[in-house]
C-alpha positions in Angstrom: 121.7 125.9 116.2 125.0 124.3 115.2 126.7 125.9 118.3 124.0 124.3 120.5 124.5 120.9 118.8 128.2 121.1 119.3 127.8 122.0 123.0 125.5 118.9 123.4 128.1 116.6 121.8 131.0 118.1 123.8 129.2 117.8 127.1 128.0 114.3 126.4 131.5 113.2 125.5 132.6 114.8 128.7 130.2 112.6 130.5 131.6 109.6 128.8 135.0 110.4 130.3 133.5 111.0 133.7 131.5 107.8 133.8 133.9 105.8 131.6 96.3 107.6 109.5 94.9 108.4 106.5 91.3 109.7 106.9 90.0 107.5 104.1 91.5 104.4 105.7 90.1 105.4 109.1 86.6 105.5 107.7 86.9 101.9 106.8 87.4 100.9 110.4 90.4 98.8 109.7 92.3 99.8 112.9 89.7 98.2 115.2 89.1 95.3 112.9 92.8 94.4 112.9 93.1 94.9 116.7 90.3 92.4 117.1 92.1 89.8 115.0 95.3 90.3 116.9 93.4 89.9 120.2 91.6 86.8 119.0 94.5 85.0 117.4 97.4 86.0 119.6 97.0 88.5 122.4 94.1 86.8 124.3 95.4 83.3 123.8 96.5 81.2 126.8 100.0 82.3 127.9 101.1 78.6 127.6 100.3 78.8 123.9 101.9 82.2 123.4 105.1 81.5 125.4 105.8 77.9 124.7 104.2 77.1 121.4 104.0 80.1 119.2 107.5 81.6 119.7 107.2 83.9 116.8 104.3 86.3 117.2 104.6 89.3 114.9 102.8 91.3 112.3 103.0 94.1 109.7 100.6 96.3 107.8 101.0 96.8 104.0 98.7 97.9 101.4 99.0 95.0 99.0 96.5 96.1 96.3 97.2 99.8 96.8 93.6 100.7 97.4 94.4 103.0 100.3 93.6 100.5 103.1 96.4 98.2 104.4 96.3 94.5 104.7 97.3 92.7 107.9 99.9 89.9 107.9 100.5 87.9 111.0 103.5 85.6 111.4 103.4 82.6 113.9 105.3 79.5 114.5 108.1 77.9 116.5 111.0 77.8 114.0 111.9 78.4 110.4 110.5 74.9 109.6 107.0 75.8 110.5 106.7 79.6 110.4 103.4 80.6 108.7 101.9 83.8 107.5 98.2 84.7 107.5 97.0 87.6 105.4 93.8 89.5 106.2 92.1 92.3 104.4 89.4 94.7 105.6 85.9 94.7 104.0 83.1 96.9 105.3 84.9 97.4 108.6 85.5 93.7 109.1 88.8 91.8 108.9 88.5 88.9 106.5 91.0 86.1 106.3 92.3 85.7 102.7 95.0 83.0 102.8 97.9 81.5 104.5 101.4 81.0 103.2 104.8 79.5 104.3 107.0 82.0 106.0 110.0 79.9 106.9 113.4 81.2 105.7 111.5 84.1 104.1 111.0 87.9 104.4 108.5 90.3 102.9 109.3 93.3 100.8 107.4 96.3 99.4 106.2 96.2 95.8 106.1 99.9 94.9 103.4 100.8 92.4 102.1 97.3 91.9 99.2 95.2 93.2 101.5 93.0 95.3 103.9 92.3 98.1 107.1 90.4 97.5 108.0 87.2 99.4 111.8 86.5 99.3 112.8 83.0 100.3 116.4 82.1 100.8 117.9 78.9 102.2 121.1 76.8 101.7 122.2 78.8 98.7 118.9 79.0 96.8 116.5 81.9 96.7 113.4 83.0 94.8 111.0 85.8 94.9 107.2 85.6 94.4 104.7 88.4 94.1 101.5 88.0 96.1 98.6 90.0 94.7 95.0 90.5 95.7 92.7 89.6 92.8 88.9 89.5 93.3 89.5 89.0 97.1 91.8 86.1 96.6 95.6 85.8 96.9 97.3 85.2 93.6 100.9 84.0 93.3 103.5 84.8 90.7 107.2 83.7 90.7 109.3 86.6 89.5 112.9 85.7 90.1 115.4 83.0 91.2 118.9 83.3 92.6 121.4 80.4 92.7 124.0 81.5 95.2 125.8 78.2 95.3 127.0 78.5 91.7 128.4 82.0 92.4 130.2 80.7 95.5 132.2 78.4 93.4 133.9 81.4 91.8 133.7 83.9 94.6 133.7 82.7 98.2 132.4 86.1 99.4 129.3 86.0 97.1 125.9 86.7 98.7 122.3 86.6 97.6 121.3 89.3 95.1 119.3 92.0 96.8 115.6 92.0 96.2 115.6 95.6 94.8 117.9 94.4 92.0 114.8 92.4 90.7 112.1 94.7 91.9 113.3 98.4 91.8 112.4 100.3 95.0 111.6 97.2 97.0 112.3 97.5 100.7 112.3 95.1 103.5 109.1 95.3 105.6 109.8 95.2 109.3 107.7 93.0 111.5 106.5 94.2 114.9 105.6 92.3 118.1 101.9 91.6 118.3 101.8 93.2 121.7 102.4 96.6 120.2 99.9 98.8 118.5 102.5 101.1 116.9 102.1 99.9 113.3 98.4 100.6 113.6 98.7 103.9 115.3 101.5 105.1 113.1 100.6 103.4 109.8 100.5 106.6 107.8 103.9 107.7 109.1 105.4 104.3 108.2 103.7 104.2 104.8 105.0 107.7 103.9 108.5 106.8 105.0 108.5 103.8 102.7 107.5 106.2 99.9 110.3 108.5 100.8 108.0 111.2 102.4 109.1 112.6 105.7 107.6 115.4 107.9 110.1 118.2 108.5 109.7 121.1 110.9 110.7 124.6 109.9 112.5 125.2 113.2 114.2 122.9 115.7 113.9 123.3 119.4 115.2 121.6 122.6 112.7 120.0 125.0 111.5 122.8 127.4 113.6 125.1 125.3 116.6 124.0 127.4 119.7 123.3 125.3 121.2 121.3 128.2 118.1 119.2 128.7 119.7 115.9 127.7 123.0 116.7 129.2 121.4 117.1 132.6 119.8 113.7 132.2 123.2 112.1 131.5 125.2 114.0 134.2 122.6 114.2 137.0 121.3 110.6 136.8 117.8 111.9 136.1 115.0 109.3 135.6 114.1 107.9 132.3 111.5 105.3 131.2 113.7 102.6 129.5 111.9 100.3 127.1 113.2 97.9 124.4 113.1 98.8 120.7 114.0 95.3 119.7 113.5 91.8 121.2 117.0 91.6 122.7 117.0 94.5 125.1 115.5 94.5 128.6 112.6 96.5 129.8 114.0 98.3 132.9 111.1 100.9 133.2 111.6 104.0 135.3 115.3 104.2 136.2 118.1 106.7 136.7 120.1 107.1 133.5 123.5 106.3 135.1 121.8 103.2 136.7 120.6 102.2 133.2 124.2 101.8 132.1 125.2 99.3 134.7 125.9 95.7 133.9 123.0 93.6 132.7 120.4 96.4 133.2 119.8 97.5 129.6 120.5 94.0 128.3 121.4 90.6 129.9 124.4 89.8 127.9 126.7 92.4 129.4 129.9 91.5 131.3 130.5 95.1 132.2 128.9 98.6 132.3 128.1 100.6 129.3 130.3 103.6 128.4 129.1 106.5 126.3 131.0 106.9 123.1 129.2 109.8 121.5 125.9 111.7 121.3 124.1 113.8 118.9 120.7 115.6 118.9 118.3 115.0 116.0 114.7 115.4 115.2 113.8 111.8 114.6 110.1 112.2 113.8 109.9 115.6 112.2 107.9 117.4 114.9 110.7 120.0 115.5 111.6 118.8 119.0 115.1 117.3 119.3 115.8 113.8 120.5 119.1 112.5 121.7 121.0 109.7 119.8 123.5 108.0 122.1 126.1 105.4 121.0 127.5 103.2 123.8 129.8 100.2 124.2 130.2 97.6 126.9 133.3 98.3 128.9 136.1 96.0 127.8 134.4 94.0 125.0 133.4 96.8 122.6 129.9 95.3 122.1 127.6 98.2 121.2 124.1 99.5 122.1 122.2 102.6 121.1 119.9 104.6 123.3 117.4 107.1 121.9 116.2 109.7 124.3 112.8 111.3 123.6 110.8 113.7 125.8 107.1 113.3 125.5 104.5 114.9 127.7 106.9 115.4 130.5 108.4 111.9 130.4 111.8 111.1 129.0 111.8 107.7 127.2 115.0 105.8 126.6 114.5 103.5 123.6 117.1 100.6 123.8 118.6 99.1 120.6 120.8 96.0 121.0 123.4 94.9 118.5 124.0 98.5 117.4 126.1 99.4 114.3 129.7 100.6 114.3 128.6 104.1 113.4 125.4 106.1 113.0 124.7 109.2 110.9 121.5 111.0 111.1 120.3 112.5 107.8 118.3 115.7 107.3 115.0 113.8 107.6 115.8 112.1 110.9 116.7 108.8 109.4 119.5 106.7 110.7 122.3 105.6 108.4 123.8 102.5 110.2 127.2 101.2 109.2 128.0 97.5 110.0 131.0 95.5 109.0 128.8 93.5 106.6 126.2 96.1 105.5 124.9 99.6 105.3 121.3 100.1 106.4 118.9 103.0 106.6 116.5 102.9 109.5 113.9 105.1 111.1 112.8 105.0 114.7 109.0 105.1 115.1 108.0 105.8 118.7 105.0 106.7 120.8 105.3 106.6 124.6 106.5 103.2 125.8 106.3 101.6 122.2 109.0 101.9 119.6 110.3 100.0 116.7 113.0 100.4 114.0 111.7 100.2 110.4 113.9 99.7 107.3 114.0 102.1 104.5 115.5 102.0 101.0 119.0 103.5 100.9 117.8 105.8 98.2 115.8 107.7 100.9 119.0 108.9 102.6 119.5 112.6 102.4 122.9 113.9 103.3 123.0 116.9 105.6 
């Protein structure tokens, strides 16, 4: 297997030179209930509202009270000054609105083992954390920490906010997803398990179609891929030849030159035993980076586009992506299904060195 992986990398580098649900939860009917809420509040609203008024339309699922069924949190608004969150729970197969809360300058984090979800607010050098809990069907609030960055900056100009997991061990940033996507609903169990450090792992790895040159041929022969955005900053080129995807402004609109392949590695990103391709690319001339993740599914090769890519990527033994930036070290996991994909954040403690 190592020989095959090495061959894939060598050939791809050559190309660079040449081209320069949990069953219990399902019984509660929460999936359909939350889809209906998303349809009513966001998806079926007038396009003028969606495009011009509610700039931020995103959501996440998280089991706040740890009863086995997730809650739905929708974020809407036009800017940090008016972002708002609305939390729903599911009772007897129906989505019930519990409460609203301010979501400006804030992020949500997991609260392992507790009845709660952590809201972390940070703005102009001051931060605090609050635990939101579900008690008797109502949202209860409890302040759990404060952080005065301004005082530390007086002694250390490089000081930063204290990470949430310093105050709440095991807490992890909860990634929001665009409301147009069903991915968090369809793959809720996969995401939940990943946050808990549980990852599927196949006993044996294989190439798509049992062809060790499968991805190499895509790169070198300009084979078609279905290119879709994994973030909000890439374009949605659709079906396109791979070489054409690398041309200026195709994968993203900020480019002043074509993309050049820097490196490639095969990895099983979802634990099903079939290898995906992890490609690192840079804009010719500027060095601005992108990543493309190639995944064959039911005869179609999808190219998931990630903008603002890290300086380096290492894939661990569980298919998680250790991303090195100049300012941080992050552990991510690509969740994908056909033309939908998203990156979720994981605690660094979940990283497993090969």
